[in-house]
C-alpha positions in Angstrom: 0.0 0.0 0.0 1.4 3.3 -1.0 0.9 6.7 0.6 -1.8 7.8 -1.8 -3.9 4.7 -1.1 -3.4 5.2 2.7 -4.8 8.8 2.5 -7.6 7.7 0.2 -8.7 5.1 2.8 -8.5 7.7 5.6 -10.4 10.3 3.6 -13.2 8.0 2.3 -13.9 6.4 5.7 -13.9 9.8 7.4 -16.4 11.2 4.8 -18.6 8.1 5.2 -18.6 8.6 9.0 -19.6 12.2 8.7 -16.5 13.2 10.7 -17.5 11.2 13.8 -14.2 9.7 15.1 -15.8 6.6 16.6 -17.8 5.8 13.4 -14.7 6.6 11.4 -12.7 4.0 13.3 -15.4 1.4 12.7 -15.6 2.1 9.0 -11.8 2.0 8.8 -11.7 -1.5 10.3 -14.4 -2.6 7.9 -12.5 -1.2 5.0 -9.2 -2.7 6.1 -10.9 -6.1 6.4 -11.1 -6.1 2.5 -7.3 -6.2 2.3 -4.8 -9.0 3.0 -2.9 -8.9 6.3 0.2 -7.6 4.7 -1.6 -4.6 3.3 -3.2 -3.9 6.7 0.3 -3.9 8.2 1.4 -1.5 5.5 -1.5 0.8 6.5 -0.4 0.5 10.1 3.1 1.5 9.2 1.9 4.6 7.3 -0.3 5.5 10.3 2.4 4.9 12.9 5.0 6.9 10.9 2.7 9.9 10.8 1.7 9.5 14.4 5.4 9.6 15.4 6.0 12.6 13.0 3.3 14.6 14.8 5.0 14.1 18.2 6.1 17.7 18.4 5.8 20.4 21.0 4.3 22.9 18.7 1.5 20.5 17.7 0.9 19.7 21.4 0.5 23.4 22.0 -2.1 23.6 19.2 -3.9 20.6 20.7 -3.8 22.4 24.1 -5.6 25.4 22.7 -8.2 23.4 20.7 -9.0 21.1 23.6 -8.6 23.6 26.5 -5.7 21.5 27.8 -4.1 18.3 26.7 -2.6 15.6 28.9 -0.1 13.0 27.4 -3.0 10.7 26.6 -5.1 13.5 25.1 -2.2 14.5 22.9 -1.8 10.9 21.8 -5.5 10.7 20.8 -5.3 14.1 19.2 -2.5 12.9 16.9 -4.6 9.9 15.8 -7.5 12.3 15.2 -5.3 14.7 13.2 -4.2 11.8 10.9 -7.9 11.0 10.5 -8.5 14.5 9.2 -6.7 13.7 6.0 -3.5 14.6 4.3 -4.2 18.3 3.7 -5.1 19.0 7.4 -2.3 16.7 8.7 0.5 18.1 6.5 -0.7 21.7 7.1 -0.7 21.2 10.9 2.7 19.6 10.9 4.1 22.5 8.8 2.3 25.2 10.9 0.2 24.1 13.8 -1.5 27.6 14.0 -2.8 26.9 10.5 -5.4 24.5 12.1 -7.5 27.6 12.7 -7.9 27.9 8.9 -7.8 24.2 8.1 -10.6 23.1 10.4 -14.2 24.0 9.3 -15.7 23.2 12.7 -14.3 21.9 15.9 -16.4 20.5 18.8 -14.1 19.7 21.7 -16.7 17.2 22.9 -16.5 15.2 19.7 -13.4 16.3 17.8 -9.7 16.0 18.8 -10.0 12.4 20.2 -9.2 9.7 17.6 -8.1 7.0 20.1 -10.0 4.3 18.3 -8.4 5.3 14.9 -5.1 4.4 16.4 -6.3 0.8 17.0 -8.1 0.2 13.7 -5.3 -1.5 11.8 -4.5 -3.7 14.8 -8.1 -4.7 15.1 -8.5 -5.5 11.4 -5.3 -7.5 11.4 -6.4 -9.5 14.4 -9.8 -10.2 12.8 -8.1 -11.3 9.6 -5.5 -13.6 11.2 -6.5 -14.3 14.7 -3.1 -13.0 15.8 -1.9 -9.8 17.4 -0.1 -7.6 14.8 3.6 -8.1 14.8 6.1 -5.3 15.4 5.9 -2.9 12.5 9.7 -2.5 12.2 9.7 1.3 12.2 11.5 3.6 14.6 9.5 4.5 17.7 8.8 8.1 18.5 11.5 9.9 20.4 11.2 9.9 24.2 10.4 13.6 24.2 8.5 15.6 21.5 10.5 17.2 18.7 11.2 21.0 18.9 11.2 23.5 21.7 8.8 23.0 24.7 6.0 25.4 25.0 4.7 26.8 28.3 1.1 25.7 27.9 0.0 27.3 31.2 1.1 30.8 30.1 -1.9 32.4 28.3 0.2 35.3 26.9 2.8 32.9 25.5 0.1 30.7 24.0 -1.8 33.6 22.5 1.5 34.9 20.9 2.6 31.4 19.7 -0.8 30.5 18.2 -2.5 33.8 17.3 -5.1 32.4 14.9 -6.0 29.4 17.0 -6.1 31.6 20.2 -8.3 34.2 18.4 -10.7 31.6 17.1 -11.0 29.1 20.0 -9.9 30.9 23.2 -10.9 34.6 22.8 -14.3 35.4 24.4 
């Protein structure tokens, strides 16, 4: 499975789910069940590589603004959700996290930003296809600390300056 096919699967299942992350995960599993186990592992490698690529302080700060705070787990689930938004949103956010203010049409912090189940979709499909737990994907793990320079999430002035568009759209009252 190449990168184009990976993103097509992500996009088509998200659109079919109407943007609901839980429905998206269910549809993704269903779609992956149509592939052979090796293709499902290829999908998992694409997903994991992007998940690790998004392990950045600046993206964590953007998640903090969007979610009104983001623990370690919340940021993990946010990265899954971000991949689920498709190539344009993902790449735009990795390039400039503040651009999420322009890239996201709507954002409901009760529904959006948590794609935990998306992160398990390939594993679930693989297990259903083979009866086995997915093997190690053979890709480098994320670094122990996020890439980039840490951001002081608790300092509103710093956050407003670092993420002016996100702050204006999601935090300003």
